[in-house]
Structures are given as C-alpha cells and as structure tokens.
MIPA-344500 format. One line per field, with one value per residue (C-alpha): residue in three letters; z, y, x. Coordinates in steps of 0.05 Angstrom, whole numbers. Example, Ala and Ser with C-alpha at 12.3 -4.5 7.8 and 13.67 -1.06 7.14 Angstrom:
2
code = c(ALA SER);
z = c(156 143);
y = c(-90 -21);
x = c(246 273);
REM end
This chain:
892
code = c(MET TYR LEU GLY SER LYS PHE MET TYR VAL SER SER ASP GLU GLU ASP GLU GLU ILE ALA THR GLY ASN VAL SER SER GLU GLU GLU PHE PHE ASP ASN ASP ASP GLY GLU THR CYS LEU LEU ASP ILE LEU ASP THR ALA GLY GLN GLU GLU PHE SER ALA MET ARG ASP GLN TYR THR ARG THR GLY ASP CYS PHE VAL ILE VAL TYR SER ILE ASN ASP THR ASN SER PHE SER GLU ALA GLU ALA LEU TYR GLU PHE LEU LYS LYS VAL LYS ASP VAL ASP SER PRO PRO ALA ILE LEU VAL GLY ASN LYS THR ASP LEU VAL ASP ASP ARG LYS VAL THR THR ASP GLU GLY LYS ALA LEU ALA THR LYS ILE GLY ILE PRO PHE ILE GLU THR SER ALA LYS THR GLY ASP ASN VAL LYS GLU MET PHE GLU THR LEU VAL LYS ASN THR PRO ARG SER GLY LEU ASP TYR LYS VAL VAL VAL LEU GLY SER GLY GLY VAL GLY LYS SER SER ILE THR VAL ARG TYR VAL SER ASN THR PHE VAL GLU ASP TYR ASP PRO THR ILE GLU ASP SER TYR ARG LYS HIS VAL LYS ILE SER GLY ILE PRO ASP SER MET LYS ASN ALA PRO LYS LEU LYS LYS SER LEU MET ILE GLY GLY ALA LYS SER LYS LYS LYS ALA LYS ALA GLY LYS VAL GLN SER ARG SER THR LYS ASN VAL ARG SER ASN GLY ALA GLY GLY PHE SER GLY GLY ILE PHE SER SER LEU LYS ARG VAL LEU SER GLY LYS ARG ARG ALA PRO SER PRO GLU SER PRO VAL TYR GLN THR ASN THR CYS SER PRO VAL TYR PRO VAL SER ASP ASP SER LEU ASP SER ASP ASP GLU SER GLU PRO VAL LYS LYS ILE GLN GLU LYS LYS LYS MET LYS LYS ALA SER ALA ASN VAL MET LEU LEU LYS MET ASP ILE LEU GLU ASP GLU PRO ASN VAL VAL THR GLY ASP PRO THR HIS CYS LYS GLN CYS ASP ALA ILE LEU SER SER ILE SER VAL LEU GLU LYS GLU GLU GLN GLY GLU GLN SER THR TRP THR CYS GLU PHE CYS GLY HIS LYS ASN GLU GLY ILE ASP MET SER PRO GLU GLU ILE PRO LYS GLY ASP SER PHE ASP PHE VAL LEU THR PRO ALA ARG GLU GLU THR ASP GLU GLN VAL GLU GLU GLY ALA SER LYS ASP GLU THR THR PRO GLU LYS LYS GLU GLU SER LYS GLY MET VAL VAL TYR CYS MET ASP ILE SER GLY SER MET SER CYS ASN VAL ARG LEU PRO GLU LEU GLN ALA GLN TRP ARG ASN ALA ARG ASP ARG THR ASN ARG SER ASP ASN PHE VAL THR ARG LEU LYS ALA ILE LYS ASP ALA ALA LYS ARG GLN LEU GLU ARG MET LYS ILE GLU TYR PRO ASP LYS LYS VAL ALA LEU VAL THR PHE GLY SER THR VAL TYR LEU TRP GLY ASP CYS HIS THR ALA GLN PRO LYS THR PHE THR GLY ASP ILE LEU LYS LYS TYR ASP ASP LEU ILE ALA ALA GLY ARG ASP TYR ALA THR THR MET GLU LEU SER GLY LEU GLU ASN THR HIS SER ASP LEU ASP ARG LYS VAL ASP ALA LEU GLY THR GLU GLY SER THR ALA LEU GLY PRO ALA LEU ALA ILE SER ALA GLY ILE ILE ALA SER LYS PRO GLN SER GLU VAL VAL LEU CYS THR ASP GLY GLN PRO ASN VAL GLY ILE GLY LYS ILE HIS ASN LEU PHE GLY GLY ASN GLY GLY ASP GLY ALA ASP GLY PRO GLY PHE TYR LYS MET ILE GLY GLU PHE ALA LYS GLU ASN ASN THR ARG LEU SER ILE LEU ALA VAL GLU GLY GLN GLU THR GLY LEU GLN HIS VAL GLN GLN CYS ALA ILE VAL SER GLY GLY THR ILE ASN VAL LEU ASN PRO LEU GLU MET MET ARG GLN LEU ARG LEU ILE ALA GLN ASN TYR THR ILE ALA THR ALA VAL ASP VAL THR VAL ILE LEU HIS PRO ASP LEU THR PHE ASP GLU PRO GLY TYR HIS ASP GLY SER ASN ARG LEU VAL LYS GLU VAL GLY ASN ALA ALA LYS GLU THR ASP LEU THR PHE LYS PHE LYS ALA LYS ASP LYS THR LYS LYS LEU VAL ALA LYS SER ILE PRO PHE GLN VAL GLN ILE SER TYR THR LEU LYS ASN GLY MET ARG CYS LEU ARG VAL LEU SER LYS THR ASN GLU VAL THR GLU ASP ARG LYS MET MET GLU GLU ASN MET ASN VAL ALA VAL VAL GLY VAL ALA ALA VAL GLN GLN THR SER VAL LEU ALA SER LYS GLY ASP THR LYS LYS ALA GLN ALA HIS MET ARG CYS VAL ASN LYS MET MET ALA ARG GLY ALA LYS ASP SER VAL GLN MET GLU GLU TYR LEU ALA VAL ARG ALA GLU SER GLU SER LEU ARG GLN GLU LEU LYS GLU SER SER VAL ASN ASP ASP MET HIS ASN ARG SER ASP LYS ARG ASN LYS ILE PHE THR ASN CYS SER ASN VAL SER SER LYS ALA PHE HIS GLY SER SER SER SER THR LYS GLN GLN LEU MET THR LYS ARG LYS ALA THR LYS GLN LEU GLN GLU GLN TYR TYR GLY PHE GLN SER);
z = c(2451 2409 2437 2399 2408 2434 2488 2536 2535 2598 2603 2655 2604 2568 2494 2453 2378 2334 2301 2248 2252 2211 2138 2113 2098 2154 2152 2163 2109 2081 2065 2029 2028 1957 1937 1868 1881 1942 1922 1963 1919 1938 1896 1888 1872 1840 1850 1787 1767 1741 1804 1825 1871 1898 1914 1843 1817 1861 1847 1772 1772 1815 1797 1775 1733 1713 1703 1649 1656 1610 1612 1556 1555 1550 1485 1514 1568 1514 1476 1540 1552 1492 1513 1582 1556 1512 1573 1614 1561 1566 1642 1649 1588 1561 1499 1537 1611 1643 1638 1622 1585 1621 1593 1655 1667 1624 1666 1628 1563 1537 1542 1509 1462 1457 1428 1453 1386 1391 1460 1434 1374 1418 1465 1405 1377 1440 1458 1525 1550 1548 1590 1603 1674 1716 1785 1802 1789 1800 1730 1711 1765 1799 1731 1710 1768 1760 1686 1702 1754 1706 1655 1704 1719 1790 1835 1901 1935 1930 1869 1864 1822 1797 1773 1722 1679 1669 1719 1727 1696 1760 1782 1856 1846 1812 1866 1923 1890 1883 1953 1991 1942 1953 1908 1934 1893 1889 1915 1932 1872 1913 1953 1935 1976 1977 1987 2007 1985 2000 1948 1918 1842 1809 1739 1739 1679 1694 1646 1694 1756 1787 1756 1786 1851 1852 1889 1885 1874 1874 1904 1848 1852 1919 1930 1986 1962 1934 1934 1870 1848 1804 1737 1738 1803 1783 1772 1751 1752 1680 1685 1676 1646 1593 1565 1508 1469 1482 1536 1603 1581 1630 1614 1638 1675 1708 1723 1650 1648 1708 1673 1615 1664 1697 1631 1606 1552 1587 1628 1702 1738 1763 1837 1838 1824 1880 1904 1956 2006 2003 2075 2139 2126 2051 2017 1982 1932 1972 1967 1960 2011 1956 1930 1993 1976 2015 2002 1960 1910 1901 1958 1975 2046 2085 2101 2174 2205 2278 2301 2372 2416 2428 2470 2424 2413 2440 2420 2488 2459 2459 2405 2423 2365 2380 2323 2372 2404 2341 2358 2395 2470 2504 2565 2631 2688 2753 2771 2760 2818 2830 2867 2930 2921 2847 2817 2768 2750 2763 2695 2661 2678 2752 2802 2858 2919 2965 3035 3089 3120 3082 3008 2993 2956 2957 2896 2899 2848 2792 2784 2855 2898 2944 2974 2961 3011 3018 2944 2934 2870 2850 2799 2750 2753 2731 2665 2607 2547 2534 2526 2562 2578 2638 2624 2666 2636 2594 2523 2518 2498 2428 2416 2373 2318 2320 2319 2259 2224 2238 2212 2149 2138 2147 2092 2041 2053 2075 2149 2164 2238 2255 2227 2203 2275 2274 2227 2184 2175 2115 2133 2067 2055 1998 2010 1952 1950 1933 1863 1851 1797 1811 1756 1740 1763 1707 1704 1706 1649 1609 1621 1601 1535 1522 1537 1494 1439 1448 1468 1513 1549 1595 1655 1708 1757 1813 1885 1898 1837 1859 1929 1903 1857 1916 1961 1908 1894 1968 1979 1922 1953 2022 1993 1969 2030 2086 2057 2125 2140 2159 2126 2135 2097 2126 2083 2101 2071 2110 2128 2155 2120 2150 2095 2134 2085 2033 2028 2033 1987 2041 2092 2161 2161 2213 2204 2243 2319 2334 2296 2354 2409 2424 2470 2424 2364 2402 2426 2355 2330 2386 2372 2298 2312 2350 2293 2230 2195 2170 2132 2108 2045 2004 2010 2014 1965 1905 1943 1973 1906 1872 1927 1928 1853 1856 1908 1889 1923 1966 2020 2073 2118 2179 2194 2269 2273 2222 2260 2326 2297 2265 2330 2364 2312 2327 2402 2421 2369 2392 2339 2293 2256 2225 2163 2152 2081 2077 2039 2079 2143 2190 2188 2211 2281 2335 2319 2277 2268 2259 2250 2215 2257 2320 2333 2365 2435 2487 2504 2495 2440 2409 2380 2364 2433 2405 2366 2427 2463 2408 2404 2478 2468 2412 2453 2513 2469 2437 2369 2322 2281 2219 2174 2100 2084 2012 1994 1964 2018 2091 2138 2205 2212 2276 2310 2271 2276 2351 2343 2306 2351 2415 2388 2353 2282 2222 2191 2118 2075 2003 1931 1921 1869 1925 1965 1930 1958 2025 2039 2025 2072 2128 2120 2122 2186 2227 2303 2335 2409 2451 2520 2514 2572 2571 2631 2620 2678 2675 2719 2781 2757 2693 2678 2617 2570 2540 2522 2583 2628 2686 2749 2747 2754 2724 2711 2656 2643 2575 2559 2487 2479 2410 2381 2305 2266 2253 2322 2344 2409 2424 2491 2502 2568 2601 2665 2724 2752 2703 2759 2786 2754 2734 2762 2731 2667 2643 2660 2657 2619 2628 2591 2616 2566 2587 2528 2504 2442 2394 2428 2494 2528 2569 2578 2611 2568 2601 2559 2594 2571 2592 2556 2563 2588 2558 2567 2497 2449 2388 2412 2424 2356 2315 2347 2335 2310 2260 2245 2319 2329 2266 2280 2351 2325 2275 2327 2382 2333 2310 2381 2395 2330 2343 2409 2374 2392 2320 2332 2386 2342 2284 2328 2356 2287 2262 2324 2312 2238 2255 2302 2250 2197 2244 2267 2204 2180 2159 2104 2148 2182 2117 2085 2145 2148 2075 2094 2152 2108 2054 2100 2142 2084 2088 2163 2156 2100 2141 2199 2154 2131 2202 2224 2179 2198 2245 2279 2317 2314 2238 2214 2148 2141 2107 2164 2216 2178 2172 2245 2271 2226 2236 2311 2301 2243 2237 2237 2177 2127 2165 2157 2106 2056 2089 2157 2179 2197 2125 2096 2140 2119 2045 2051 2082 2026 1989 1956 1931 1856 1865 1895 1840 1786 1819 1822 1752 1725 1744 1692 1706);
y = c(2536 2474 2403 2340 2307 2322 2271 2268 2195 2156 2081 2037 1981 1973 1982 1963 1956 1935 1990 1981 2030 2038 2058 2016 2041 2039 1984 2031 2036 2102 2094 2028 2017 2042 2043 2070 2137 2168 2217 2257 2313 2347 2410 2457 2528 2555 2628 2668 2688 2664 2667 2600 2558 2492 2471 2482 2446 2386 2382 2388 2330 2285 2310 2260 2309 2382 2439 2487 2554 2613 2674 2684 2758 2748 2721 2717 2669 2627 2622 2602 2547 2507 2520 2494 2428 2418 2433 2381 2329 2340 2342 2279 2247 2222 2237 2256 2272 2275 2347 2392 2458 2511 2578 2619 2684 2670 2722 2774 2758 2829 2828 2760 2755 2679 2644 2579 2547 2568 2535 2471 2471 2476 2421 2376 2391 2372 2316 2335 2353 2426 2466 2539 2564 2624 2625 2685 2651 2579 2557 2490 2492 2428 2395 2415 2378 2317 2313 2316 2260 2216 2222 2206 2135 2117 2080 2098 2150 2207 2249 2303 2359 2418 2482 2519 2580 2649 2706 2736 2680 2662 2599 2615 2636 2571 2530 2569 2566 2491 2475 2525 2547 2620 2674 2717 2779 2810 2746 2755 2727 2712 2658 2587 2535 2464 2449 2380 2363 2300 2286 2230 2226 2174 2150 2141 2095 2024 2036 2088 2045 1998 2030 2001 2036 2077 2032 2069 2139 2177 2240 2276 2332 2356 2388 2341 2279 2222 2174 2137 2086 2026 2037 1968 1982 2046 2034 2082 2079 2057 1998 1947 1989 2039 2086 2126 2143 2196 2247 2229 2178 2170 2130 2132 2198 2229 2160 2146 2209 2184 2118 2157 2198 2136 2101 2161 2182 2246 2294 2292 2356 2398 2393 2468 2456 2411 2400 2452 2460 2521 2520 2488 2421 2417 2348 2325 2269 2205 2157 2084 2037 2000 2064 2087 2081 2096 2155 2115 2106 2032 1993 1999 2016 1955 1954 1964 1944 1937 1918 1934 1941 2013 2042 2067 2141 2185 2252 2283 2345 2420 2471 2543 2592 2658 2694 2701 2758 2798 2798 2858 2845 2827 2870 2859 2909 2898 2851 2776 2732 2680 2614 2623 2553 2539 2610 2590 2648 2649 2643 2624 2550 2566 2559 2609 2591 2644 2642 2632 2700 2763 2779 2744 2678 2617 2588 2516 2516 2466 2455 2440 2435 2492 2532 2606 2642 2715 2730 2796 2776 2747 2691 2743 2781 2722 2741 2712 2672 2625 2684 2750 2799 2840 2903 2901 2964 3015 3033 3088 3156 3178 3246 3298 3282 3208 3221 3267 3215 3161 3204 3218 3145 3127 3176 3147 3073 3012 2995 2946 2934 2983 2935 2994 3011 2962 2968 2916 2909 2869 2840 2814 2771 2798 2752 2721 2657 2697 2704 2629 2611 2577 2537 2556 2498 2450 2458 2533 2534 2486 2528 2593 2561 2530 2596 2638 2584 2588 2542 2590 2563 2622 2582 2609 2667 2685 2675 2750 2768 2722 2752 2823 2811 2782 2841 2892 2858 2855 2928 2947 2908 2937 3007 2995 2957 2996 3063 3088 3025 3040 2994 2994 2957 2924 2885 2843 2809 2816 2886 2905 2963 3002 3036 3056 3076 3091 3166 3180 3151 3132 3077 3070 3013 2965 2923 2897 2884 2910 2851 2807 2848 2831 2890 2941 2916 2919 2989 3009 2986 3023 3086 3082 3076 3143 3180 3149 3186 3137 3155 3112 3070 3117 3165 3117 3062 3090 3098 3029 2999 3031 3010 2938 2936 2960 2910 2868 2812 2817 2781 2731 2723 2768 2742 2746 2818 2841 2805 2837 2907 2896 2870 2932 2977 2951 2940 3002 2989 2934 2890 2900 2845 2829 2786 2753 2728 2686 2628 2610 2590 2649 2656 2727 2757 2737 2675 2648 2573 2544 2473 2473 2418 2418 2492 2528 2542 2540 2587 2654 2705 2679 2616 2581 2602 2672 2656 2636 2698 2745 2710 2722 2795 2803 2768 2813 2874 2846 2838 2778 2750 2709 2669 2656 2610 2593 2520 2492 2507 2487 2546 2511 2522 2480 2536 2597 2578 2588 2663 2652 2596 2636 2702 2672 2684 2638 2592 2571 2538 2543 2556 2630 2634 2617 2678 2723 2683 2672 2746 2759 2702 2729 2798 2768 2729 2792 2799 2809 2811 2814 2791 2733 2684 2624 2585 2522 2491 2421 2381 2357 2284 2302 2318 2340 2288 2332 2313 2329 2343 2294 2329 2305 2375 2397 2467 2487 2556 2572 2636 2650 2720 2746 2715 2719 2710 2637 2618 2556 2519 2447 2410 2336 2311 2246 2217 2226 2157 2106 2062 2118 2123 2192 2200 2268 2268 2330 2362 2435 2468 2538 2579 2646 2689 2753 2795 2865 2895 2944 3003 2984 2957 2895 2846 2780 2736 2678 2619 2567 2507 2438 2372 2308 2245 2176 2106 2086 2091 2087 2146 2188 2171 2182 2250 2270 2339 2311 2378 2390 2319 2324 2389 2366 2301 2337 2386 2335 2285 2340 2359 2287 2283 2349 2320 2259 2209 2194 2123 2145 2203 2157 2109 2166 2192 2123 2110 2175 2159 2093 2127 2180 2126 2089 2151 2194 2182 2246 2294 2343 2287 2253 2318 2335 2266 2275 2343 2315 2260 2310 2364 2315 2277 2313 2299 2226 2216 2249 2203 2143 2167 2185 2114 2094 2150 2208 2242 2301 2337 2328 2341 2375 2443 2408 2360 2414 2458 2403 2383 2455 2483 2423 2432 2502 2487 2527 2491 2531 2478 2421 2442 2410 2452 2433 2460 2528 2548 2538 2573 2634 2636 2636 2695 2738 2728 2793 2842 2913 2927 2961 2899 2856 2901 2901 2825 2812 2864 2820 2776 2726);
x = c(1895 1881 1880 1898 1830 1761 1779 1838 1859 1876 1889 1920 1932 1998 1982 2042 2052 2110 2149 2203 2261 2324 2336 2278 2208 2158 2107 2049 1997 1971 1897 1900 1824 1812 1739 1754 1719 1751 1806 1855 1880 1946 1940 1999 1978 2042 2059 2048 2118 2185 2226 2255 2212 2238 2167 2144 2206 2194 2119 2130 2179 2135 2065 2013 1973 1971 1923 1947 1911 1907 1861 1812 1829 1904 1934 2004 1980 1947 2013 2049 1999 2023 2096 2079 2053 2114 2156 2119 2130 2205 2206 2163 2196 2129 2088 2024 2029 1959 1936 1876 1875 1834 1810 1794 1756 1694 1658 1699 1663 1667 1743 1751 1812 1818 1756 1728 1743 1816 1820 1789 1835 1897 1872 1859 1928 1965 1917 1887 1817 1793 1745 1729 1718 1703 1735 1692 1625 1649 1627 1659 1713 1690 1679 1749 1783 1738 1754 1828 1824 1784 1840 1896 1921 1900 1948 1915 1873 1924 1937 1990 1959 2000 1966 2009 2002 2032 2021 1952 1911 1874 1910 1901 1829 1811 1845 1813 1744 1750 1774 1731 1676 1696 1725 1781 1791 1861 1893 1967 2004 2067 2031 2051 2015 1989 1916 1893 1823 1782 1728 1687 1691 1647 1656 1731 1743 1766 1824 1851 1845 1896 1956 2020 2040 2103 2150 2216 2239 2304 2331 2366 2417 2444 2510 2528 2492 2532 2474 2459 2408 2420 2385 2356 2321 2286 2212 2157 2082 2083 2132 2077 2022 2046 1993 2022 1960 1907 1895 1922 1974 2031 2094 2165 2164 2223 2250 2262 2303 2342 2356 2385 2427 2454 2468 2507 2458 2438 2479 2463 2442 2500 2516 2504 2430 2405 2334 2318 2262 2217 2197 2218 2187 2177 2180 2243 2248 2247 2306 2289 2319 2355 2387 2422 2496 2558 2602 2650 2594 2612 2582 2508 2491 2468 2394 2383 2317 2301 2232 2212 2151 2130 2075 2019 2017 1961 1931 1946 1980 1967 1981 1990 1992 2027 1990 1931 1971 1958 1884 1857 1863 1798 1814 1779 1783 1818 1874 1877 1856 1910 1904 1947 1976 1988 1982 1926 1880 1806 1772 1707 1717 1723 1666 1653 1612 1582 1608 1555 1569 1583 1586 1652 1662 1706 1741 1764 1820 1807 1882 1905 1842 1863 1805 1816 1771 1751 1746 1709 1674 1607 1598 1570 1636 1679 1714 1674 1700 1759 1807 1815 1871 1894 1934 1998 2030 1992 2014 2066 2041 2060 2091 2056 2106 2090 2015 2023 2066 2014 1958 1997 2011 1938 1919 1967 1979 1939 1940 1996 1989 2045 2097 2139 2159 2217 2277 2313 2388 2410 2478 2506 2567 2611 2671 2708 2667 2605 2633 2624 2574 2507 2474 2403 2358 2347 2271 2275 2325 2281 2219 2254 2276 2207 2172 2218 2226 2302 2359 2398 2459 2473 2447 2495 2492 2540 2518 2525 2484 2428 2426 2431 2372 2333 2349 2331 2265 2247 2266 2220 2163 2175 2174 2104 2080 2115 2139 2162 2202 2275 2326 2402 2456 2518 2566 2627 2687 2751 2726 2658 2624 2566 2527 2465 2410 2464 2449 2524 2577 2627 2612 2640 2691 2718 2780 2839 2840 2771 2742 2765 2731 2659 2644 2676 2636 2570 2588 2607 2539 2503 2543 2529 2455 2456 2490 2461 2406 2354 2292 2235 2241 2199 2258 2317 2298 2335 2401 2396 2379 2440 2487 2463 2469 2542 2567 2627 2665 2728 2768 2749 2688 2683 2613 2617 2640 2588 2533 2555 2556 2488 2458 2485 2453 2383 2392 2352 2298 2250 2216 2275 2312 2380 2376 2444 2459 2522 2553 2614 2647 2664 2739 2756 2748 2699 2658 2714 2709 2778 2754 2687 2656 2699 2702 2759 2737 2684 2628 2663 2660 2725 2693 2627 2600 2595 2531 2492 2518 2497 2429 2418 2438 2386 2332 2345 2336 2271 2303 2313 2371 2354 2400 2398 2456 2474 2474 2538 2589 2587 2577 2584 2509 2504 2543 2519 2446 2447 2439 2373 2348 2358 2331 2270 2294 2290 2342 2347 2399 2379 2396 2415 2359 2310 2332 2282 2223 2255 2268 2195 2174 2218 2186 2117 2133 2142 2148 2080 2100 2163 2185 2135 2131 2083 2059 2018 1979 1950 1902 1940 1936 1973 2045 2084 2114 2169 2241 2284 2224 2224 2200 2128 2100 2034 2062 2111 2141 2171 2209 2193 2222 2205 2141 2133 2068 2084 2111 2073 2087 2066 2064 2054 2024 2005 1975 2022 2004 1978 1953 1908 1840 1817 1747 1734 1692 1729 1795 1817 1875 1901 1953 1979 2017 2052 2073 2090 2057 2090 2058 2092 2030 2045 1988 1972 1928 1891 1866 1824 1784 1762 1768 1729 1763 1759 1789 1766 1825 1781 1739 1802 1832 1768 1758 1830 1852 1903 1935 1950 1976 2017 2052 2067 2096 2141 2165 2179 2210 2258 2277 2296 2335 2371 2396 2423 2369 2350 2326 2278 2256 2241 2202 2161 2143 2123 2080 2042 2034 2002 1953 1935 1923 1876 1838 1831 1760 1726 1746 1785 1823 1841 1864 1906 1937 1958 1986 2026 2055 2075 2102 2143 2174 2241 2245 2226 2277 2331 2315 2323 2391 2411 2398 2456 2504 2493 2552 2524 2591 2597 2526 2517 2483 2426 2413 2419 2371 2318 2321 2323 2269 2222 2228 2198 2151 2087 2020 1994 2016 1982 1909 1864 1825 1759 1781 1756 1828 1852 1792 1801 1874 1856 1808 1862 1913 1903 1950 1942 1941 2008 2040 2010 2038 2106 2106 2082 2131 2189 2222 2278);
REM end
C-alpha cells in the first residue's frame, strides 16, 4: 500500500485555481527555473535487436542526443557504429546530430579487437566526441553522459537521450550503471525502458545554452489520422540558432524532413506505417494546436479554450500493487479478529486494553470507534508488521506424478514461480484481410539499408506473416523459459479450426449453424479440452512451429465463435489465457457486429453483448482473455475489448511488426493470483472520491478477479465533511485482499498503516510521492474519458499536473514528474483532440485503446531512477545465456 504523500491533506478553505481546457496547450509550466546546470535526462535504453519497436522509433525521431555504443571485443558492432551515425544524420536531416561514440567493455582488455586509436579515428572522421567505458567497473560512464550533455544544445532542463548500438554491446549495462551505480550481469536484452535521471552538470558551454525552445511538433503517419500542419508553421530547435559545425551540431531535425514532405520534395510515410505505442501509455508525437485540421484537410480546426475555476488537486490517493501477492505469504496462526461493527481486522496499528477483570482485552476499532470486548488476546499476540496473511483454505495436495514432474523440472530448468501450470491458447485470425501488406516502418527500413550498405525496396510484409513470425519467436522463447508449458493453437476465418498442439495433421473444424450458438461453442471447447492430448513445449514446439509457418488466409472473420471455443478449452485450467490476434471486424456467428459502431443488438450472445458475457465466463473460471488487434482496420474494439476488460486481460492495437514484442510482454505479465477481492477501509471521517461513487461510505469493495503481475489499483479519497476539523494527528488505512494462489491455497492478506494529517498544502505537496499521484491521475482521468466526460477528465489531469509542478523538489520527485509527463503524453494529446470531437459511439480503435489501457496502466513506468522501487526492478531483469543467444540469433 502506497500513499500519495507523507501527509493526508485536509482543508476547510476553498482553494481554487484557473485551468484552461480545450484543444489548446495547458498553461502549466514544466520546470522553467533553469539554473544552467540542473538536467533531467530521459534516457531510452533500446532493446538489443532488430525487431520493430515503436518506442525506439519515436525516441529516435525526437531525441535530443545519442549514445552510440560498440564493444571493444566485437568488430561487427564497431562497423555498425558508423552506420548508425550515418542513419541518424538521415533521420534527423542534419549534418551532425549531437552524439558520442562509446567503446564499451574495457574490462575485457585481453579480448580487445578494436583499438583505442581506431575508436578515436572513427570519432574524428564522423565529428563527434569519443570515450571508452566499462559498465562493469563504472569507468568513464558518468563522464560519458556529461560529455554528451555538454555537446548538446540546451533549451531547458530536460534532455531526451537515446542509447543505440547492436546487440550485446552493453547498452543496458551502461544505462543501469549510470542511473543506479550498479552492474547487472546477464541483463535481459529484450527489455526496453526509459530511465529518468536528475543530475547537476557544471561546465555546460555558454554556446550550448539558451537554444530556442521547441514550440511546435507534428504527429506523423497514422492510418486514421488526416491531420496536417502548415509548412510555414513548423519550427524546430534550430530555427533561430543553427549549429552546423563540429560535434553536437543540431539543425533542422525531423521537422525539416516534414517540410520537404509537405512541399512535395519527399514522399510522406505510408498510412500503413503509423506511429504506434509500445505500452499502454507510451508517448506519441504531439500535435501543435495550430496543426489540428478537420477531416476534409482544408479548414483548420478552430481553437477551443475554456478557462474555469477548479478546486486544487490533492495527493490523497492510494496505490495498491497486486504484484505483492507474488511474495511469500507472511502467515500468522489462528483466525482474523474482525470488528463487530465495520469488519476491520485487528492489526499492528490496533491498540488492546486489558479488561479490569479476567485475561481478556478490549479493542476500540480505529475505523469506527466500536468497542470490541472479550478479545482473548494479549497485546504481544497482535500480528506484527504492515502485512500479514491468514490461510483460509490450505494448498491442494499434489499427486505423486506431479511431485515427480516438479522434481524433474527443478533439475533441468530455472525456477519460474510455477508459471507453467496454466496453458496458453493462441487464437489467430487467418481471414482474407490478413493477406494485406504492411509497410516496414520508415526508420526500420532506413536502418536496415544503412546497416547492410544497401538500398533495398522490399519493405512490405503481410499482416499474417508478421503475426506468424511473432508467434514462432514467442514459442521458441517459451520453450526455453517454460519447457513444460502447454500451448494450443486455434485459427479462424469463416471456419474455426482447433489444432491443439499440432501433433496431428487434421484439426477439428466448426462451421455452419453451430457458430451462432453460444452454449454449444462453449461445450465444444470444454469437450475438446477433455480429449486433446497436450504435452509441454519441449515436445510440441517443432509441430506448432511448422503449423504456424504453414498458415494461409481464407474467408471471413468468425472471431466470436473462435473466442468462445478457446474460452471453453481453458475453462477447467485456472491461470490460463487466450491470446486473440485479429485485424478485422467480427462478421460471422456470435459476436457479429453488423454495424461497426452501432452494433446489432443488446446484451445477448448474438451481438456486441457477447464480449462482456464471454469475459464474465473467463473471469468465473479464473482465466484471462487478451487482445492483439492489428492497426489499419477498425475492429469494433469498443465492443470486443470488453472480454479483456472484464477478465483482466490486456488490450493492444498496434502495427503487426510490433506483435513480436507484445506477445513477449503478455507472457511476462502473467497471472499471479485468482479470485481476488479487495476491501479498502478508511478513517470514519473520510470517504472515497471515485467516479460514480457517491454513498459517502468509508468502505469500498472491489472484485478484481484475475490479478496479473502488473495489475495496479488506485483509490482517491477525501474528507467526508469539509467543515468538520480532523482532530487526529494521524489516520489509519487498511486493505484486505482475499486471493487464491496457483497451488490452490486461499489467503487473506491484511495491509495496515497510518498517515500523518496536515492542513498545510505546501507540506503535503513537497512530501508528495509523485509516482503514486501520477499513476492515479492517469488511471482516473482515463476512467472519466472512457465514460465520455472528456472535459472533466482533461481538467482533472491539468489540475494534478499543476500540483506536481509545484511540489516536485528533490531528485526522485523531479524524475518522476518527468516520467508522468512522458508516459501520459498520448492520453493528454487524445484529450485535446477529444475536446474538438468525441462521439462515444463512434470512437476509433486508437482512442478506445488509449483510454482503456491508461485506465489500467501499471506504475512501473512512473518511477524515477533514483527511487528504490526502480532500482530493485533493474536488478531483477536478468536472462539466461540460452535466452540471450535465442534473442541475439534473430535477424529481421
């Protein structure tokens, strides 16, 4: 349990401030007090391979400066370093983008293959600084980043730094060493993450200071986007101050390229290669207020600005991370002692008083004031600590066969927290539209040509080919990581094919009238599950790989029937998941959407209501349904996504080339507990401040169902009566979580803590946990937007931004405020556009995805590099040698 500030804030005074809403930029400032030395570095550690990454694509286009890394014991990586710089020059459309050449791994001096003089010679040739480092020992890592900053034009405190290089050169190790001063050996090369670092760097040359601020920018690409900007209004950092000579020069940038696009001198990106988000709240290219055009591409959208008085935001929020359920339960004996009036549980913050007669005690409940008498417990027997568990149902006993299987696994593979107990069904769309071509993203195509010194034009791949490659890659990884994992394949066009683990050549097929019958499809899936013979991936991988490779396209889109059968297959296997990969609107059988946005019915299985129904079915059976929808064709996501929302699955709409990464991320965000119910109890003078919550109660019950590793819940609260003064110096909070683990053990976890109270707003703000406040703001803003109240959502987000800007003072707070700004950019941009036009019944897949995913965003991306949470996360990101070899062996 994390609270938004060290102090619970109460005030009887009305504290209003003016907020601007609409499709104009907010008036709030983002750290405008520049002392010339304070730097906020937003460092992207790019994953080490060629697979497409929207985050890397976006950062490369908009990055301020670049670290180009090679390994001194790898000549190929040295050759790629020069190609990378030439690639950056083309992407940024400048002669000398700010960069530094880094020869890493100097601790491996006996294996050196690239001399220091060769490194210096290359740096001199391309005109950038050079340094050699060792991430392992830390030599020159700090100096490397400082040198880069000193050679980058400064237009404010924040710098977007991109770390590039071929696989295995130590990009992640350098980044982690710099931000945390630790070395993580065998770092997982698939991790791509942003690290926000607050530092003081003295000696930044005056010539690099006071560069013109980036006033306008442009969203480029986008299958649905018809927005354009007028070429005369595009402005870059270098408009007034062009530096074209020497290391670190920066002129024109991507915006010069855009001018050439708009003037017809350069071909614009294909609509098949839009800008995609990597995670639920990744940044997109912002659109300037002046560049928002109407759909007819002729008349600019009128600027809309409304200023109104809003109550100032507070940090009275709670974050509850479900990944704590992965920790070993701190079991206490006996049964919980409940308050007879409010059902709170006696905990370490409770006080027992001995009764005058006898050995029993009285507990005056801290949440309701009720006196619970006759408690047969001494103060010494009160459960210790902020967190403890009661066992409600013991773990199920394993059979001799399961024990033997577990022992065998332990001898051959790393421990994986029993994740292999659930199964995965890949439910793949093979309808005719999957044969459509997807253009390779422009930057990826340019990099491939720069790397290979070629000018290849084969920059297209079919949607099905991209998804097949992603599935094959993920199956290979899972075989290494979870060799006993059971995986089944279901495909669908007009017919649904059940392939199982593909050990037989002939699938079981479903077509015709049964595709319209919900109960029959569920029963068919259940029946198939009892007859299919599934073995672990170490035995079935080759058959699955061959079948996926041989898939071809056919027919229409029987998405609903395929999903129902797949849900039936896993119904008797808790912790299992269906991963649905599709590119089109369901148009055959149950779940058919006649009219993409209007639907064809009510809540039954014959229309859009099917998706909520099948989500409830999955949730009741402790399983999840996740969706990977292909960008480029509307899928009716606002209906289809209900199955994932209800069952606790994930939702993504993305470029098919991003599927490879997303399948891996879904596998890593596994279910850690099922049948999860959360009860939050507040002080009696407080109530919840949640959308749609109006009963004034200090008790809230939330049915979570399936909790994944990245499931984070937030709750906002306030004083029940603003006119009533809180006399207590501290107030209690309690969370009760009932949950079932994978071994069948059902537990009740009790979290309790107290928080100090203050009427001093400044004290509350300057002791704020910005990451907690930020993730709560993003989630609650998105909930409001999802329900159609976009103006209120935008005002709420801007109020919280103002508070964070005022309160963020120390390094952790400043880093986390930068993280919140970056991670919420797509949401804030969508809110601006929604203020112009937002029809809930005609929302695009893109808008639905942003609002839905941001309402469930994980807090992991909101922590600054100086926070203990982020540093603990970094040290756990390891991969076996086998997984590293598998990853680096891939070539796009």
